[in-house]
N, C-alpha and C positions, 0 to 999 in steps of 0.2 A: 504494500500500500504506500503510495507516495504521500508526501507531507500534506499537500493540498486536500487530498481525499480524507486523510486522517483528521485534519482540522475540521472539515465539513461534517464528518461523523461525530466528532466531539461536540460541535455546536448543536447538532441534532439531539445528542444525549443530554446536553444542558437544558434544552427546551423541554424534553420529557421530564427531567428532574424538577424543573420549575413548576410544571403542571401538577406533579405529585406533591410538591411542597405546598402548593395552593390548596390542595385537598386535605392534607394531613395537618397543616397549620402548626408548625413547631412553636410559634410564639404563644399560641393558645395553650399548647401542652406545657410550655415553660411556666405559664401563669398557674396552671393546675398543680405543677410540681411545687411551686412556692407555697400554695395553700396547704398541700399535703405535708410539706416539711414543717409548717407551723403546727399542724395537728400532731405529727410524730414527736415534736419537741415537747409536747404537753406531758407533765409528770403523771397525769391520770390516764394516759393512753392505754396502758396494760391492765387497767381495772376491768376492761372488757376484752379478754384475749382474742376472741373470735373477730371482733371489729378491728383490733390492732393488727392482726394478721392480714385482714383484707386491705387495710390502709397501706401498710408497709409493702404489700405485694403490688398494689396499684402504683405506688410511688416508684418502686424498682422498675416496673414495666415502662412507665412514662419516661424515666431517666434513660433507660436503655434505648427507647425509640428516638428520643431527642439526640442522644449521642450518635446513633446510627445516621440520622438525617444530617447532622452537622458534619459527620465524617464523610458522607457522600459529597456534600458541597465542597469540602476541602479537597477531596480527591479529584473532582472535576477541575478545580482551579489549578491543582498541581499538574494535572494532565496537560492543560493548556500551556503551562510553563515548560513542560518537557517537550512538547511539540515545537514551541518557539525556539527552544535551545537546539533541537535537532535540525531545524531549518537554518538557523543563524550560523551554525558551525558545520553544516552539511555532514552531520555525524550519523552514519548508518547504524551504529550500535545503539545510540540514543533513540533513534527512530524505532528500532526493534523493541526496545524497552517500553516506549510509548504505546506501541501496538499491543503488547502484552497487557499493560495496565488498562488500555481501552477495553479490551475483551473482558477482563475481570470486572471492570466498572459497569460495563453494559449488562452483564449477567446479574450483578447486584441490584442495579436500578430496575431491571425487568422484574425481578422477584418482588421488589418493593411496589412496583406498579400493580402487580396482581393483588397486593394487600388493599389497594384503594378500591378494588372491585368487591371486597367483602363488606357489605353493608347490611346484611341480614340482621334480624333482631338478636340472634344469639351467636353471630359469627365470631365475636371477640373471645368466646369462652373456650375452656378446655374441652376436649372431645372424649366421649365414651364410645368405644368401638366394640361391636360384637360380631363374631364370625361363626357361621354354622355350616356344616356339610349338608348338601342337598342331594339331588339325584346322582347316582354313580357308585353306590356301595363303598367299598374300602378305598377306591380311587378318590371318591369325593371327600372322605375323611382325611386322606393324605393331602389332598388339594387344599382343604381348609387349614391344615397345619402349615402348608407352604405359604399361604396368604398371611397367616399370623406372623411368620418369620419375615415376610416381605415388609409388612408395616412396622414391625419392631426394628428392622434394619434401617428403614427410612428414618425413623425417629432418632436412632442412634447416630446416623450420618450427620444429622443436624444438631445433635447435642440436646434433643428434647427429652424431658423426663417422662418415663412411662411407668405404669403400675399395673401388673396383671392381677385381676381380681379372681378369675375363675377359669379353669381349663377342665373340660370334660373329655377324657381320652376315649377313643374308640378301642374296641377289643383287639383288632388285628394290627392296625397301624393308624397313625394320624389322630385327629380329634373330632369329636362330635360338635363341640362348640367351645368358644373362648370369649372372654370379656376383659378388656383392658382400657386404661385411661391414658391419654396423651396430655400431659400438663404443660401447656404452652399457650400463650395468648394467640388467638385466632386459629387454634388447632381445629376447632369445630368447623369454622368457615372453610379451611383448606380441605379437610377430610370428608366433609359432608357430600362432596361430589362423588365419593366412592360408594355411596349407598346403592345397593343393587345386587344382581346376580353376576358372578364372574365365572366364565366358562373356560375349561381347560381341555385341550386336545393333545394327546400324546400316546406313545407306546406304553402300555401299562406295565409297571414293574411287578405287578401282582398277577399277571396273566402268563401262565406257563407257555402259551402258544405265541406270545409276543405280539398280540393284536393291538390295534389302535383303539383307545377308549376316549369317550367324552364324559367329563364329570363337571359338576356344578357346586359352587359354594356361595352363600349369601353373606353380604356385609351390611351391617346396620350401624349408623353413626348418629349419636345423640349429643346434645349440649349438656355439660355438667351443670347441675342445678346450683343456684346461689340462694342466700337467705331471702333476697327480695322476691323470689318466685312464689313464696307462700304456698308451697305444696305440702299441705298438712295431711297426714295419714293417720286416722284414728286407730288405736290398738285393735278395736273390734273389726276393722276391715282387713286385718292381716292374720295369716297363720304362719308361725315360725317352726320349722323342723330343723333339728340338728343331726348330723351324721358324720361319719369318719371320712376324712380326706382320702382320695385315691389317686394313684398315678397311672402310668401307661400299663395297659393290660389288666386294669382293674385292681392292681396291687395296692394295699394300704400303705400310705406314706405318713400316717399320723396314728398314734396309739390312743388318742382321745377323740371324743366327738366334738371337734372344734369347727367343722364346716357348717355353714348355715344356709338354709333354703327358706325364702320368704314368698308366700303366695298372697297376692292381692285379691281378696275374695270378690269384690264388685266387678273387676275386669278380667280376672283369671290370669293376670300376668304373674309369671314365676321368675324369680332371680335367685342366684346362689353365689356364694363366695367361699372359697376354701384355701386361699393362698396365704392368709395371715396366720400367725401363730396361735392367736387366742380366739375363742368363740365370740367375745365382745368385739374385737377388731373386725372379724368377718361379718358380724351383724351390722356394724356401722357402715362398712363398705357395701354390703348388700342393700341397705336402706338407701344409700346414695344412688345406686344403680336404679332401684325402683323409682325413686323420685325423678330421675332423668327420663325414664320411660313414660311416666305419667305426664311429665311436662311436655314431651314430644307428642303424646297422644292428644293432649288438650290443644296444642298448637295445630296439629293436623286437622282436628275436628273443627276448630275455629276457621281455619283456612278453607276447608271444604264448605262450611256454612256460608262464608262470604262469597264463594264462587258459585253457590247454589248447586253444589255437587254432593253426591253421597260418597263418603270415604269408605274404602274397604279395609282400612287399617294396615294396608300392606303396599302403599304406593311406591316404596323403595324396592319392591321385589322384582323388577323387570331386569332383563339381561342388559348389562352395560358395556362389558368388555370381553374380548376373546383373546386367549393366550394359546398359541399354537407352538408345540415343540416338535411335531412330526406331521408331515414329511419335510417341513421347513420350519424355521423359527420366525414368529411374528407375534406382536401384541398390537391389537387395534381396538380403539374405543369406538363403539357403534354410534355414539352421540356426537362427539366433536370431530370424529374421523381421524384423530391423531394416531399415528402408526409408527412403530419402530421394528427393526428386523432382528434385534438382539434380545431375545426373551430372557436370557439368563441375567443380564444386567438389571432388567426390570424386577425380576424375582429376587434379586439381591438388594432391592430397596431404592433403585433409581427411578422413582415414579413422579418426580417433580414436573416433568414435561407434561404428563397426563393430568396432573392436578391443575397446572396452569391452563392447559387447553380446555379442560372441563369447566373451570371457573369462567373463562372467557365465553365459552359456548352458553353457559347458563345465563350470563348477563345479556348476551345477544338475543337469547330466546325469550328474555323478559320473565324468567322463572323466579327471579328474586330481585 
């Protein structure tokens, strides 16, 4: 890339960043930070530990956002200086350095641009993700386990905190279902595009004749509830059962009845948690999952009522993506049309391009 082309691309990038800054408004965020800092400085802050954690978490998130925005602004200015230096001294090595920084900066700004498209009611929240095997027998159970690994690897790549609440192992291989949380601002907005049925085509490792099999797994993504949601669950509306945690093959992994299953009697919703060490911890985690499911159910019913539609309670259950491992490799999203030829990298957690394409598709389709 010659200097003039790189300068033109840098100018374009600056224009994109300016439009992002206009939406995210770092000055307003800085004003929020100042107010929160005054609250944090109060000696009575920790009289209410739950509120204190909420305030300090919000403060940390806003500080990190402003730091990122300021950092991008500084990097664009530094890039212009680097380009000018390469042109003034006719230095090929400096030009190569500027090109590398431009590509890195462009990727970071594009990722931030996607954030501006997340404006749904719950998009800023942590995400609660559930995966379940569907049609396909043992292959479907194995496929559900592969998806669980894919999402956990994605979170790990980004440094996001995850917490696995429950895994129900299948008898032969894989899992029947799993539920985990991604604790990162806007995790729900990013991952909600993953709701639906994921289809895998491959040579089955469980077929002695080496035949090609198609299997399905479903993904459900919910926003984590907050105190302001007012999701109250009377004790009379739930039944709590305790049981012994189990591992792969049905083997017991805990010698006490610490696992908890909660049934919400009015709706029939059932949630369980077995990954914490104590029964009390598992109960708290299971109640949080139940609250998120009830919150999403209320949201879906309200949305259906506003649209004059009858909700079937399973609007996320349609096929959204195909993963092909044989006779060739391909992953294709049936909504956005985004496609890649290296399925292995996707299954190793490189799904950002699919998330970005899905979020853009959703905005263009006017779905949120």
